[in-house]
C-alpha positions, 0 to 999 in steps of 0.5 A: 385676404382670404389665405390670411382668414385661412391661416387665422383659423387654423391657428385658432384650432390648434391652441384650443386644448381637445377635450377629454370626456368626464368620467361616469359615473361621476365621483362622489363624496364618500359621506355625503350622507353624513354631511346631509344629515348634518346639514339638517340638523344645523338647518332644524337648528337655525330655525329653532333659534329663530322661531324661539326668538319670533314668538318674543317679537312682533312682527308682521304676518309676511315677515321673517326673523334673520340670523342678521337681525339677532342680537350678537348675544342670541348670535353667539348662543346659535354659533355655539349650539351650531358647533355642539351639533357639528363637534368642531 
């Protein structure tokens, strides 16, 4: 019986692929700064839309408006503004 356990362990070890060390420094997206800038602009734009729509509603003090709470027309307006900023 102990002989069988050793054989099974040897088979398990043989089937595991060898791990190669990771490259350092890690590869980074070349246009990372531009993507971060664009994401910040989009986040500001979404916040502005939501803040504008919050002013016209009666919300509780701890309640925030989410994009899901917008009507279809408001969602389309926000989406077209986002597309205009991203240039897509």
